[in-house]
N, CA, C and O atoms as a GROMACS GRO file, in nm:
protein
  464
    1MET      N    1  -0.313   2.159  -1.052
    1MET     CA    2  -0.237   2.215  -0.944
    1MET      C    3  -0.201   2.359  -0.981
    1MET      O    4  -0.149   2.385  -1.090
    2ASP      N    5  -0.228   2.451  -0.893
    2ASP     CA    6  -0.198   2.592  -0.925
    2ASP      C    7  -0.049   2.622  -0.908
    2ASP      O    8   0.026   2.542  -0.852
    3LYS      N    9  -0.009   2.737  -0.959
    3LYS     CA   10   0.133   2.775  -0.961
    3LYS      C   11   0.192   2.782  -0.820
    3LYS      O   12   0.306   2.738  -0.799
    4LEU      N   13   0.119   2.835  -0.725
    4LEU     CA   14   0.168   2.845  -0.588
    4LEU      C   15   0.198   2.706  -0.530
    4LEU      O   16   0.300   2.687  -0.464
    5SER      N   17   0.111   2.613  -0.555
    5SER     CA   18   0.132   2.478  -0.504
    5SER      C   19   0.256   2.414  -0.564
    5SER      O   20   0.330   2.345  -0.494
    6LYS      N   21   0.279   2.435  -0.692
    6LYS     CA   22   0.398   2.381  -0.756
    6LYS      C   23   0.523   2.442  -0.695
    6LYS      O   24   0.622   2.372  -0.670
    7GLU      N   25   0.520   2.572  -0.671
    7GLU     CA   26   0.634   2.639  -0.609
    7GLU      C   27   0.658   2.587  -0.467
    7GLU      O   28   0.772   2.566  -0.426
    8ASP      N   29   0.550   2.567  -0.393
    8ASP     CA   30   0.563   2.513  -0.258
    8ASP      C   31   0.624   2.373  -0.260
    8ASP      O   32   0.712   2.342  -0.179
    9LEU      N   33   0.578   2.290  -0.353
    9LEU     CA   34   0.632   2.156  -0.364
    9LEU      C   35   0.778   2.157  -0.403
    9LEU      O   36   0.857   2.078  -0.351
   10LYS      N   37   0.815   2.246  -0.492
   10LYS     CA   38   0.954   2.258  -0.534
   10LYS      C   39   1.041   2.300  -0.416
   10LYS      O   40   1.150   2.247  -0.398
   11GLU      N   41   0.993   2.395  -0.337
   11GLU     CA   42   1.068   2.442  -0.221
   11GLU      C   43   1.081   2.331  -0.116
   11GLU      O   44   1.186   2.315  -0.055
   12GLN      N   45   0.975   2.256  -0.095
   12GLN     CA   46   0.980   2.144  -0.002
   12GLN      C   47   1.084   2.042  -0.047
   12GLN      O   48   1.160   1.989   0.035
   13TYR      N   49   1.086   2.014  -0.175
   13TYR     CA   50   1.182   1.919  -0.230
   13TYR      C   51   1.325   1.967  -0.208
   13TYR      O   52   1.411   1.890  -0.166
   14LYS      N   53   1.350   2.093  -0.235
   14LYS     CA   54   1.485   2.149  -0.220
   14LYS      C   55   1.529   2.151  -0.074
   14LYS      O   56   1.648   2.136  -0.046
   15SER      N   57   1.436   2.170   0.018
   15SER     CA   58   1.472   2.183   0.160
   15SER      C   59   1.459   2.052   0.238
   15SER      O   60   1.473   2.052   0.360
   16ARG      N   61   1.432   1.942   0.170
   16ARG     CA   62   1.416   1.814   0.239
   16ARG      C   63   1.549   1.771   0.299
   16ARG      O   64   1.656   1.811   0.252
   17VAL      N   65   1.543   1.689   0.401
   17VAL     CA   66   1.662   1.634   0.463
   17VAL      C   67   1.706   1.514   0.380
   17VAL      O   68   1.627   1.424   0.353
   18ILE      N   69   1.832   1.515   0.339
   18ILE     CA   70   1.884   1.406   0.258
   18ILE      C   71   1.965   1.314   0.348
   18ILE      O   72   2.060   1.356   0.414
   19ILE      N   73   1.924   1.187   0.349
   19ILE     CA   74   1.989   1.087   0.432
   19ILE      C   75   2.051   0.981   0.341
   19ILE      O   76   1.984   0.924   0.256
   20GLY      N   77   2.177   0.958   0.360
   20GLY     CA   78   2.248   0.853   0.289
   20GLY      C   79   2.304   0.756   0.390
   20GLY      O   80   2.269   0.761   0.508
   21GLY      N   81   2.391   0.669   0.344
   21GLY     CA   82   2.456   0.580   0.439
   21GLY      C   83   2.487   0.444   0.382
   21GLY      O   84   2.500   0.425   0.261
   22ILE      N   85   2.498   0.351   0.474
   22ILE     CA   86   2.538   0.214   0.442
   22ILE      C   87   2.424   0.120   0.478
   22ILE      O   88   2.363   0.131   0.584
   23TYR      N   89   2.398   0.027   0.388
   23TYR     CA   90   2.296  -0.075   0.413
   23TYR      C   91   2.350  -0.208   0.365
   23TYR      O   92   2.452  -0.214   0.296
   24CYS      N   93   2.282  -0.313   0.401
   24CYS     CA   94   2.320  -0.444   0.348
   24CYS      C   95   2.196  -0.519   0.307
   24CYS      O   96   2.086  -0.495   0.356
   25VAL      N   97   2.217  -0.611   0.217
   25VAL     CA   98   2.114  -0.705   0.175
   25VAL      C   99   2.159  -0.840   0.228
   25VAL      O  100   2.271  -0.883   0.203
   26LYS      N  101   2.070  -0.905   0.303
   26LYS     CA  102   2.101  -1.035   0.363
   26LYS      C  103   2.007  -1.140   0.309
   26LYS      O  104   1.891  -1.114   0.276
   27CYS      N  105   2.061  -1.261   0.300
   27CYS     CA  106   1.978  -1.377   0.267
   27CYS      C  107   1.967  -1.460   0.395
   27CYS      O  108   2.069  -1.493   0.456
   28SER      N  109   1.846  -1.493   0.434
   28SER     CA  110   1.825  -1.562   0.561
   28SER      C  111   1.872  -1.708   0.558
   28SER      O  112   1.882  -1.770   0.664
   29HIS      N  113   1.902  -1.763   0.441
   29HIS     CA  114   1.941  -1.903   0.430
   29HIS      C  115   2.092  -1.925   0.420
   29HIS      O  116   2.138  -2.038   0.432
   30ILE      N  117   2.167  -1.820   0.399
   30ILE     CA  118   2.312  -1.832   0.388
   30ILE      C  119   2.377  -1.716   0.464
   30ILE      O  120   2.309  -1.620   0.502
   31ASP      N  121   2.506  -1.725   0.486
   31ASP     CA  122   2.576  -1.622   0.562
   31ASP      C  123   2.614  -1.499   0.480
   31ASP      O  124   2.666  -1.402   0.535
   32ASN      N  125   2.590  -1.502   0.351
   32ASN     CA  126   2.629  -1.390   0.266
   32ASN      C  127   2.552  -1.263   0.301
   32ASN      O  128   2.431  -1.265   0.324
   33ILE      N  129   2.627  -1.153   0.306
   33ILE     CA  130   2.563  -1.021   0.310
   33ILE      C  131   2.635  -0.935   0.206
   33ILE      O  132   2.755  -0.948   0.184
   34TRP      N  133   2.560  -0.849   0.146
   34TRP     CA  134   2.613  -0.759   0.045
   34TRP      C  135   2.601  -0.618   0.100
   34TRP      O  136   2.491  -0.566   0.118
   35ILE      N  137   2.716  -0.555   0.126
   35ILE     CA  138   2.718  -0.420   0.184
   35ILE      C  139   2.724  -0.319   0.070
   35ILE      O  140   2.806  -0.330  -0.021
   36ARG      N  141   2.636  -0.219   0.078
   36ARG     CA  142   2.627  -0.117  -0.026
   36ARG      C  143   2.614   0.021   0.038
   36ARG      O  144   2.583   0.034   0.156
   37SER      N  145   2.639   0.124  -0.043
   37SER     CA  146   2.623   0.262   0.002
   37SER      C  147   2.521   0.331  -0.087
   37SER      O  148   2.495   0.289  -0.200
   38THR      N  149   2.465   0.438  -0.033
   38THR     CA  150   2.370   0.518  -0.110
   38THR      C  151   2.368   0.661  -0.057
   38THR      O  152   2.392   0.686   0.062
   39THR      N  153   2.340   0.754  -0.146
   39THR     CA  154   2.320   0.893  -0.102
   39THR      C  155   2.171   0.922  -0.084
   39THR      O  156   2.132   1.034  -0.054
   40ASP      N  157   2.088   0.819  -0.101
   40ASP     CA  158   1.943   0.832  -0.085
   40ASP      C  159   1.890   0.703  -0.022
   40ASP      O  160   1.845   0.613  -0.092
   41MET      N  161   1.895   0.697   0.110
   41MET     CA  162   1.857   0.575   0.181
   41MET      C  163   1.711   0.537   0.156
   41MET      O  164   1.681   0.419   0.134
   42GLN      N  165   1.621   0.634   0.158
   42GLN     CA  166   1.480   0.604   0.137
   42GLN      C  167   1.458   0.548  -0.004
   42GLN      O  168   1.381   0.453  -0.023
   43GLY      N  169   1.526   0.606  -0.101
   43GLY     CA  170   1.515   0.558  -0.239
   43GLY      C  171   1.568   0.416  -0.253
   43GLY      O  172   1.506   0.334  -0.321
   44ALA      N  173   1.681   0.385  -0.188
   44ALA     CA  174   1.739   0.251  -0.194
   44ALA      C  175   1.645   0.150  -0.130
   44ALA      O  176   1.626   0.039  -0.181
   45GLU      N  177   1.586   0.188  -0.019
   45GLU     CA  178   1.493   0.097   0.050
   45GLU      C  179   1.366   0.075  -0.034
   45GLU      O  180   1.318  -0.038  -0.043
   46ASN      N  181   1.314   0.180  -0.093
   46ASN     CA  182   1.196   0.167  -0.179
   46ASN      C  183   1.226   0.081  -0.301
   46ASN      O  184   1.145  -0.002  -0.341
   47ARG      N  185   1.343   0.102  -0.360
   47ARG     CA  186   1.384   0.024  -0.478
   47ARG      C  187   1.394  -0.125  -0.443
   47ARG      O  188   1.347  -0.210  -0.519
   48PHE      N  189   1.454  -0.156  -0.328
   48PHE     CA  190   1.466  -0.294  -0.285
   48PHE      C  191   1.328  -0.357  -0.264
   48PHE      O  192   1.304  -0.470  -0.308
   49ALA      N  193   1.239  -0.286  -0.199
   49ALA     CA  194   1.104  -0.338  -0.176
   49ALA      C  195   1.033  -0.366  -0.308
   49ALA      O  196   0.964  -0.467  -0.322
   50PHE      N  197   1.050  -0.278  -0.404
   50PHE     CA  198   0.989  -0.298  -0.536
   50PHE      C  199   1.049  -0.422  -0.603
   50PHE      O  200   0.975  -0.503  -0.660
   51LEU      N  201   1.180  -0.437  -0.597
   51LEU     CA  202   1.244  -0.553  -0.660
   51LEU      C  203   1.198  -0.683  -0.597
   51LEU      O  204   1.176  -0.781  -0.668
   52VAL      N  205   1.183  -0.685  -0.465
   52VAL     CA  206   1.132  -0.805  -0.398
   52VAL      C  207   0.988  -0.832  -0.442
   52VAL      O  208   0.953  -0.947  -0.470
   53SER      N  209   0.907  -0.728  -0.450
   53SER     CA  210   0.766  -0.747  -0.487
   53SER      C  211   0.749  -0.796  -0.631
   53SER      O  212   0.648  -0.858  -0.664
   54THR      N  213   0.847  -0.767  -0.716
   54THR     CA  214   0.840  -0.811  -0.856
   54THR      C  215   0.933  -0.930  -0.883
   54THR      O  216   0.950  -0.972  -0.998
   55ASN      N  217   0.992  -0.984  -0.777
   55ASN     CA  218   1.086  -1.095  -0.784
   55ASN      C  219   1.200  -1.067  -0.883
   55ASN      O  220   1.238  -1.154  -0.961
   56SER      N  221   1.252  -0.945  -0.878
   56SER     CA  222   1.362  -0.904  -0.964
   56SER      C  223   1.489  -0.891  -0.879
   56SER      O  224   1.493  -0.811  -0.786
   57CYS      N  225   1.589  -0.969  -0.910
   57CYS     CA  226   1.713  -0.967  -0.833
   57CYS      C  227   1.783  -0.832  -0.848
   57CYS      O  228   1.798  -0.783  -0.960
   58PRO      N  229   1.825  -0.770  -0.738
   58PRO     CA  230   1.887  -0.638  -0.743
   58PRO      C  231   2.023  -0.635  -0.814
   58PRO      O  232   2.056  -0.536  -0.879
   59GLU      N  233   2.101  -0.743  -0.801
   59GLU     CA  234   2.237  -0.743  -0.857
   59GLU      C  235   2.274  -0.883  -0.903
   59GLU      O  236   2.227  -0.983  -0.848
   60MET      N  237   2.358  -0.889  -1.004
   60MET     CA  238   2.400  -1.018  -1.059
   60MET      C  239   2.474  -1.104  -0.956
   60MET      O  240   2.464  -1.226  -0.960
   61CYS      N  241   2.545  -1.042  -0.864
   61CYS     CA  242   2.620  -1.120  -0.765
   61CYS      C  243   2.528  -1.195  -0.669
   61CYS      O  244   2.573  -1.284  -0.597
   62MET      N  245   2.400  -1.161  -0.666
   62MET     CA  246   2.304  -1.226  -0.578
   62MET      C  247   2.215  -1.327  -0.651
   62MET      O  248   2.137  -1.397  -0.587
   63ILE      N  249   2.228  -1.335  -0.782
   63ILE     CA  250   2.130  -1.409  -0.863
   63ILE      C  251   2.119  -1.556  -0.826
   63ILE      O  252   2.009  -1.612  -0.824
   64GLU      N  253   2.231  -1.619  -0.798
   64GLU     CA  254   2.228  -1.762  -0.766
   64GLU      C  255   2.145  -1.788  -0.640
   64GLU      O  256   2.057  -1.874  -0.639
   65ALA      N  257   2.172  -1.712  -0.534
   65ALA     CA  258   2.097  -1.726  -0.409
   65ALA      C  259   1.951  -1.683  -0.428
   65ALA      O  260   1.860  -1.743  -0.371
   66TRP      N  261   1.930  -1.578  -0.507
   66TRP     CA  262   1.794  -1.527  -0.533
   66TRP      C  263   1.709  -1.636  -0.598
   66TRP      O  264   1.595  -1.659  -0.559
   67LYS      N  265   1.766  -1.702  -0.697
   67LYS     CA  266   1.693  -1.809  -0.768
   67LYS      C  267   1.669  -1.928  -0.676
   67LYS      O  268   1.562  -1.989  -0.679
   68LYS      N  269   1.768  -1.961  -0.595
   68LYS     CA  270   1.758  -2.079  -0.508
   68LYS      C  271   1.660  -2.059  -0.393
   68LYS      O  272   1.580  -2.148  -0.363
   69PHE      N  273   1.665  -1.942  -0.328
   69PHE     CA  274   1.586  -1.921  -0.206
   69PHE      C  275   1.465  -1.830  -0.224
   69PHE      O  276   1.376  -1.830  -0.139
   70GLY      N  277   1.460  -1.755  -0.331
   70GLY     CA  278   1.346  -1.666  -0.357
   70GLY      C  279   1.362  -1.529  -0.295
   70GLY      O  280   1.439  -1.509  -0.201
   71ALA      N  281   1.287  -1.436  -0.348
   71ALA     CA  282   1.296  -1.295  -0.308
   71ALA      C  283   1.266  -1.275  -0.159
   71ALA      O  284   1.328  -1.190  -0.095
   72ASN      N  285   1.174  -1.351  -0.105
   72ASN     CA  286   1.134  -1.330   0.034
   72ASN      C  287   1.240  -1.374   0.135
   72ASN      O  288   1.225  -1.347   0.254
   73ALA      N  289   1.345  -1.441   0.088
   73ALA     CA  290   1.455  -1.479   0.178
   73ALA      C  291   1.552  -1.364   0.200
   73ALA      O  292   1.642  -1.374   0.283
   74PHE      N  293   1.534  -1.254   0.128
   74PHE     CA  294   1.626  -1.142   0.134
   74PHE      C  295   1.566  -1.026   0.214
   74PHE      O  296   1.446  -1.002   0.212
   75SER      N  297   1.654  -0.957   0.285
   75SER     CA  298   1.610  -0.842   0.364
   75SER      C  299   1.705  -0.725   0.344
   75SER      O  300   1.822  -0.742   0.310
   76PHE      N  301   1.653  -0.607   0.366
   76PHE     CA  302   1.727  -0.481   0.355
   76PHE      C  303   1.748  -0.430   0.496
   76PHE      O  304   1.652  -0.412   0.571
   77GLU      N  305   1.873  -0.408   0.534
   77GLU     CA  306   1.902  -0.360   0.669
   77GLU      C  307   1.993  -0.239   0.663
   77GLU      O  308   2.098  -0.241   0.599
   78ILE      N  309   1.952  -0.134   0.730
   78ILE     CA  310   2.034  -0.012   0.738
   78ILE      C  311   2.141  -0.034   0.844
   78ILE      O  312   2.111  -0.069   0.958
   79LEU      N  313   2.265  -0.012   0.805
   79LEU     CA  314   2.377  -0.028   0.899
   79LEU      C  315   2.416   0.106   0.963
   79LEU      O  316   2.446   0.112   1.082
   80GLU      N  317   2.416   0.212   0.881
   80GLU     CA  318   2.452   0.343   0.934
   80GLU      C  319   2.397   0.451   0.842
   80GLU      O  320   2.406   0.441   0.720
   81LYS      N  321   2.341   0.555   0.903
   81LYS     CA  322   2.288   0.669   0.827
   81LYS      C  323   2.373   0.792   0.850
   81LYS      O  324   2.428   0.811   0.959
   82ILE      N  325   2.384   0.875   0.747
   82ILE     CA  326   2.443   1.007   0.765
   82ILE      C  327   2.357   1.109   0.692
   82ILE      O  328   2.299   1.081   0.586
   83LYS      N  329   2.350   1.226   0.751
   83LYS     CA  330   2.268   1.334   0.696
   83LYS      C  331   2.357   1.429   0.616
   83LYS      O  332   2.466   1.466   0.661
   84LYS      N  333   2.309   1.468   0.500
   84LYS     CA  334   2.382   1.565   0.418
   84LYS      C  335   2.373   1.701   0.486
   84LYS      O  336   2.264   1.748   0.522
   85LYS      N  337   2.489   1.763   0.503
   85LYS     CA  338   2.492   1.896   0.563
   85LYS      C  339   2.447   2.000   0.460
   85LYS      O  340   2.467   1.982   0.340
   86GLU      N  341   2.388   2.106   0.508
   86GLU     CA  342   2.340   2.211   0.418
   86GLU      C  343   2.452   2.270   0.333
   86GLU      O  344   2.428   2.312   0.219
   87THR      N  345   2.572   2.274   0.388
   87THR     CA  346   2.684   2.334   0.317
   87THR      C  347   2.758   2.237   0.225
   87THR      O  348   2.845   2.279   0.149
   88GLN      N  349   2.723   2.109   0.230
   88GLN     CA  350   2.791   2.009   0.149
   88GLN      C  351   2.739   2.009   0.005
   88GLN      O  352   2.620   2.025  -0.020
   89THR      N  353   2.831   1.991  -0.087
   89THR     CA  354   2.789   1.968  -0.226
   89THR      C  355   2.749   1.822  -0.238
   89THR      O  356   2.778   1.740  -0.151
   90THR      N  357   2.682   1.790  -0.347
   90THR     CA  358   2.643   1.652  -0.373
   90THR      C  359   2.767   1.564  -0.380
   90THR      O  360   2.767   1.452  -0.329
   91ARG      N  361   2.872   1.613  -0.443
   91ARG     CA  362   2.997   1.538  -0.456
   91ARG      C  363   3.063   1.513  -0.320
   91ARG      O  364   3.110   1.403  -0.293
   92GLU      N  365   3.065   1.614  -0.235
   92GLU     CA  366   3.124   1.598  -0.102
   92GLU      C  367   3.046   1.494  -0.020
   92GLU      O  368   3.105   1.412   0.050
   93PHE      N  369   2.913   1.500  -0.031
   93PHE     CA  370   2.829   1.404   0.041
   93PHE      C  371   2.855   1.263  -0.011
   93PHE      O  372   2.866   1.168   0.067
   94SER      N  373   2.863   1.249  -0.141
   94SER     CA  374   2.891   1.120  -0.203
   94SER      C  375   3.027   1.066  -0.157
   94SER      O  376   3.040   0.948  -0.128
   95ASP      N  377   3.126   1.153  -0.151
   95ASP     CA  378   3.259   1.113  -0.103
   95ASP      C  379   3.254   1.065   0.041
   95ASP      O  380   3.317   0.965   0.076
   96ASP      N  381   3.178   1.134   0.126
   96ASP     CA  382   3.162   1.093   0.266
   96ASP      C  383   3.097   0.956   0.276
   96ASP      O  384   3.139   0.872   0.356
   97VAL      N  385   2.994   0.934   0.196
   97VAL     CA  386   2.925   0.805   0.196
   97VAL      C  387   3.020   0.694   0.149
   97VAL      O  388   3.022   0.585   0.207
   98ASN      N  389   3.098   0.721   0.046
   98ASN     CA  390   3.192   0.620  -0.005
   98ASN      C  391   3.302   0.590   0.096
   98ASN      O  392   3.346   0.475   0.107
   99THR      N  393   3.348   0.690   0.170
   99THR     CA  394   3.447   0.668   0.276
   99THR      C  395   3.387   0.580   0.385
   99THR      O  396   3.454   0.490   0.437
  100LEU      N  397   3.263   0.607   0.420
  100LEU     CA  398   3.194   0.526   0.519
  100LEU      C  399   3.181   0.381   0.472
  100LEU      O  400   3.196   0.288   0.551
  101LEU      N  401   3.154   0.362   0.344
  101LEU     CA  402   3.145   0.226   0.288
  101LEU      C  403   3.279   0.154   0.303
  101LEU      O  404   3.283   0.037   0.342
  102GLU      N  405   3.388   0.222   0.274
  102GLU     CA  406   3.520   0.162   0.287
  102GLU      C  407   3.545   0.116   0.432
  102GLU      O  408   3.600   0.009   0.455
  103LEU      N  409   3.504   0.199   0.528
  103LEU     CA  410   3.520   0.164   0.669
  103LEU      C  411   3.439   0.039   0.705
  103LEU      O  412   3.487  -0.048   0.778
  104TRP      N  413   3.316   0.031   0.654
  104TRP     CA  414   3.231  -0.084   0.682
  104TRP      C  415   3.287  -0.211   0.618
  104TRP      O  416   3.280  -0.319   0.678
  105ILE      N  417   3.341  -0.200   0.499
  105ILE     CA  418   3.400  -0.316   0.432
  105ILE      C  419   3.523  -0.364   0.509
  105ILE      O  420   3.541  -0.484   0.529
  106GLU      N  421   3.606  -0.270   0.553
  106GLU     CA  422   3.723  -0.306   0.634
  106GLU      C  423   3.680  -0.375   0.764
  106GLU      O  424   3.739  -0.475   0.805
  107LYS      N  425   3.576  -0.321   0.826
  107LYS     CA  426   3.524  -0.378   0.950
  107LYS      C  427   3.474  -0.520   0.925
  107LYS      O  428   3.503  -0.611   1.003
  108ARG      N  429   3.401  -0.538   0.820
  108ARG     CA  430   3.346  -0.670   0.786
  108ARG      C  431   3.459  -0.769   0.756
  108ARG      O  432   3.453  -0.884   0.800
  109ASN      N  433   3.560  -0.726   0.683
  109ASN     CA  434   3.673  -0.814   0.652
  109ASN      C  435   3.750  -0.850   0.779
  109ASN      O  436   3.797  -0.963   0.792
  110GLY      N  437   3.762  -0.755   0.871
  110GLY     CA  438   3.827  -0.782   0.999
  110GLY      C  439   3.751  -0.884   1.081
  110GLY      O  440   3.812  -0.970   1.145
  111GLU      N  441   3.617  -0.876   1.080
  111GLU     CA  442   3.534  -0.971   1.153
  111GLU      C  443   3.549  -1.111   1.095
  111GLU      O  444   3.556  -1.209   1.168
  112ARG      N  445   3.555  -1.119   0.962
  112ARG     CA  446   3.572  -1.249   0.895
  112ARG      C  447   3.705  -1.312   0.929
  112ARG      O  448   3.716  -1.435   0.939
  113ASN      N  449   3.808  -1.230   0.946
  113ASN     CA  450   3.942  -1.280   0.974
  113ASN      C  451   3.967  -1.297   1.125
  113ASN      O  452   4.079  -1.328   1.166
  114GLY      N  453   3.864  -1.278   1.204
  114GLY     CA  454   3.877  -1.297   1.349
  114GLY      C  455   3.937  -1.179   1.423
  114GLY      O  456   3.974  -1.192   1.539
  115GLU      N  457   3.948  -1.066   1.357
  115GLU     CA  458   4.002  -0.946   1.423
  115GLU      C  459   3.889  -0.870   1.490
  115GLU      O  460   3.775  -0.872   1.443
  116ASN      N  461   3.919  -0.804   1.598
  116ASN     CA  462   3.819  -0.719   1.664
  116ASN      C  463   3.880  -0.594   1.715
  116ASN      O  464   3.810  -0.511   1.774
   0.00000   0.00000   0.00000
């Protein structure tokens, strides 16, 4: 790869749109869902697909269901996406994503308790 191509690739990487947000992992055999946040939605989705393809449980809190029902019983679902603003620092974006996670957890707890 010549120097110009490397520079172009570097510039493309720096100027890419960064999407974060909230996703959940669901098991089709039980009501459990695990709500998570990420500052890199595409990376989280790719990581999950890889873990399913290698039958590697993503988190210890899921291991019992993973062993019982198998990797193919689990799905990755995006709940909400947010785009990093050009003026935001990585820390500010991470804080926004974490605040969004708190809102989703509160919403989920409210639904469980019959609140709407």
